[in-house]
N, C-alpha and C positions, 0 to 999 in steps of 0.2 A: 504494500500500500504506500502510495506517495503522500508525504506529509509536507505541508508548507512550513518551512522552518525559518521564515523571515522573522526578524525581531520586530519590536513595536515600531510602527511607522507614524510619522506625523503628517496629517493632512492639512494643507494650507489653503484657505480660501483666498483668491486673488486680492491684492491690496486695494485694487480699484473698487471692490465691493465694500471694503471696510472704511475707506477714506471718507471723511466728512469735512466739507468746506467750512472755514471759520466764519464766513459771511453768507448765510443762507436764510431763507424764510423760516420762521419758527415752526411752521407746519411741516416743511420739508425736513428741517433738522430733526424734529421729533420722529418722523418716519425713518430717516436714515439712522438715527440712534437705535431705533427698534430693530432695524435690519442688521446693524452691526452686532447688537447683542445676540441676535438669532444666529448669525454666522459664527460668532465666538462660541456659542453653545454647541454648534455642530462640530467645530474643531475639538472642543474639550470632550464631547461625548465619544467621538470616534477614537481620539487618542487614548482615553481611559479604557474603552472597549478593547483596543489592541494591546494595551498593557496587561489587562486582566486575561486576555485570550491571545497571547503572542503567536500562537500557532493557528490562528483562525484561517480557514481555507478561503475566506472572502477577501478580495482585494479592497483597499480603502475606498476606491471610487464607487464600488458597489454599495458599500456601507453608507457613504454620503448620499447616494441616489435614493436608497431606501429611506433614510432619515428625512430627506427633503420631501419625498412623496407623502410621508406621514404628516409632516408639518403642513404641507399644502392642504391635505385632507381636512385638517382642523383649522385652516385659515391663519396659521402662525408663521408661515414662511415669508421672506421678503417679497413685497409686492410692488408692482410698477404703479406710479401715480396715475390716477384716472384723469384723462384729458376731457374737459367739458366740451361737448359738441353743441352746435346751435339747435334750439328747439324748433326753429322755423327754417325751411329751405328758402334760399334767396330767389325771389322773383322781382324784377325791376318794376317799380311803380310807374305806370304810364305818365308821361309828362303832363298831359292835361289834368290828370287826377292829382298829381303833386301840386300843381298850381292852384287847383280848386281847394285843396286842403289848406294851403297858406292863406288864400282869400277868405275861407270860412273862419279861420283863426284871426283874421284882421291884423295880419303881421305888419309891423311898422319898423323903421330904422332903430327904434328904441328897444326892440324885442331881442331876446336870446332864445333861439329855437333849438330844442333838443329833439333829435330823431332817435328813438330807441329801436335798435335793429336797423341801422342806417344803410346797410347794403353797400351800393356803389356811391353813396353820398349825395345823390341827386337832389333830395329835398333840402338838405342843409345848404348846398351850393346854390340852388335856385333862390332860397331865402336871402342869401347874401347878394347875389347878382341882381335880382329883380326888385327886392324889397329893401335892400340896404341893411338887413338885420345881421346880427352875429349868430353863429350857430355851432353846435357840437353834435357830432354823430357818435353813437355808441354801437359798436359792432364786434361780435365775438370772432368772426372769421378774419384772420390776419391778412389773407390775400385781398379781401374786399376793402379792408382798411387801407392797404397800400394803393389800390386802384383809386379810392376816394381822395387820398392825398395827392396823387398824380393829377387827377382831374381838377382839383382845387388849384394846383400850381398852374395848370394850363389855362384855367379860368381867371387867374390873377385875383383870387379871393383868400389866399392863405393868411392874410392879416385879419380876416374876420371869421374864419371857420377853423375848426380843429376836429380831429377824429381820434377816438380812444378805442383801443382794442380791449374789450372787457365784457363782463356779464352785466346786462342791463339791470338785473335785480340788485347788483352790488354797487351800481354807479350812483354817485351823488348828483341828484337832479335839482337841488334846492335853488340853483341860480336860474333855472329855466322860467321863462314867462310864457312860452308856448312849447307843448310836447306833441309830436306827431307819432302815430303808431300805424303799422300794418303788420299785425302779428297773428293772433288766433283767438277764438273765444276763451279757451282755457288760460292762455298766457295773459290776456287782458284781465281776466277775473283775478288772477294771482297778483297783478300789478295794482289793482284798485287801492288797496290799503297804502301802498308806497306812494302813489300819486297824491292821495288825500293828505298823507302825513308830511311829505317833503316839499310839495309845491307851495309857493306863496299865494295868498288870496289874490284873486283876479287872474291867475294863470289859466290859460286855455289849453284844452286837450282836444286834439282831432284824431279820430280813428277811422281808417279806411276799411270798410266792409264789416268790421266786427264791433259789437257793443262792448261795454264794460260791465259784465255781470248784470245785476238788476238796477244799476245806477242809471236813472232816467236822464237822457241827454237834454241839453238846453235847446238843441236844434238838430234836425236831421235833413239832409239834402240828398238828392239823387243826381249823380253825374256819370254820364256814359254807362248806364246800367249798373252803377255801383253806389252803395249807400255810404255817406260820410256822416259821422256823428261828432257833435261838439259839446263839450262840457266846460264849465267855468268853476274854478275853485272858489267857494264862498268865503266871506270874511269869517274870522274866528272870534 
């Protein structure tokens, strides 16, 4: 009978897995610390096993694989960060609809227009070009944000508009006097509390196609077979 007579072996997890940057987001740091502790536990577990069973017929790699499989089954193994994806697929707002939304909101040069889910930036850019307003687009898709910034440069309105890559639910909208939406019934419903809480009195909200829960609009118009809804934040 052949016996594996190798002495205890040390299994090393690559340094790149264990290294933690000194300047990272607290959430990322917490995740990486957890992963580092997990990897260290694997090292110690396999090393101790081989010391207690120096003649184990199982190679270290097989032991690591088995241990990782167990950890994954219980949700304890290092995990990759979840990348948030947009809730809404991008469809460009027809230009007449975009203009009608801004007209319904009675946009003036003194307004700050926020477009939540701004796509290619056309509503914010139109607000600056045609109405002289300032604008901010919030968009999760990095590619669309880059397109928006390029179009703003070509339209020579970069001094009045900006585009932020981020989650519209996490964005600070307290400086907006006008908010435009083309999202969905469910997303609008989830936004209702944020809009009422963060927007100043007198701020106007215009939604293309979708209402906001059971919140009764101040006005509803029909443009090119599409419904546009208008709300105004009341005084507090």
